[in-house]
N, C-alpha and C positions, 0 to 999 in steps of 0.2 A: 269452241276455244279450250271445252272440256276433252272433247275428245284428241285435239293438237294435245295439248298435255298429256295425255293415257297413253299416246304415242310416244310422246318425247320419254318419259319413264321409260316403257316399255324396251324402245330402243338402247338407252341408257343400260337399264340391267343385262338387255341379252350383250352387249360388248364386252359389258364387265365380265360376264359369263364366257366369253369367247375369249377375251384375254388372260382369264386364268386357264382354260382349258390348252389352250399355247403354249403359254408360260408350263405348266405339267408336261407337254409333251418333251416341249424342249428339254427341261430338266430329265428325262429318262432316257431320250437317246444322246445328251452330252455323256450320260452316267456309262449306257449302254458304251459308246466309243472309250472309254475310258476302259472297261474291261473286257474292250477286244487287245485294246493295246499292251495292258498286265496280262491275258493271255499268251499273244504274240510273243511276248519277252520272254516268257516261260517255254513255251516251243523251241525260242531259238536260243533256249539256255544260257541268256542273259540274267538272271534273275533265277531264284527258287520257287517253287510253291510257296514252301514254308517261310522262304524268308519275306512273301508278299503277303502270307495270311499270320504269321506270328503276330503281328503290332495292331493287328486286327481283333486275335482271340485273347491276346494277356488285357484287351483294352476292357472285354467283358464277361474276362474269366471268372469262376465264383469258387468259394468255398462251398465243400463235402457238407452236405447237411449232417444231421443227428445218425442219419441212417447206413453214410458212409456216401450216399447216392450225391451227382451236383445236380440242380437243379438245369434244363437246357438252356445254354449260353443267351439266349436272345431271344426274343420275344416272336414268331413267324410275320407280323410285319413290319419288324426291324429295315431299317434300311441297310443297314449293316450286314444282316442278315441276307437280303437280296443280291450283293455285293459278293459275299462268299458264295452265293449258290452260283451266281453268274458265273463268278470264276474258276469253280472245283469243278462245274456241270465239265467240260472236255476231258477233264483228270479223274476223274471219279473213282473208275474202275484200276487202275494203277493203283491209287491210292488205298481202296477198301480191300487190305490185304486178306482180309479174315471172312469177307465176302458177306457182310452182314445187313448190309444196307445202311451202314453209317461208318464213318468216317470218327474214331475216337481220337484223341490228342495223340497218343503214344504212337498211330500210325503215321502223325507227319513227323517224327522222329527221325 
């Protein structure tokens, strides 16, 4: 009896882990498909990159600190940052006009 109980609990726990992993993969795939559609729309000149990015950037824009420098737009593990990175990647070289390896807000205008 005890072995059956242990087996049942282990099966239930592993099944819950399986469901969680499948949910996370589905979420990532859905976001990738959405990002791919946005990139395709930008390439087809249906929307501009600035038009897509501006609402996301405004949502996370911060005021400059006392040193005059703004903090990074968002933490590295942010979902919005991942969306920005995935959308910008195909267009990065074009928008990085000063070739410094980063895109400043002024380069979006």
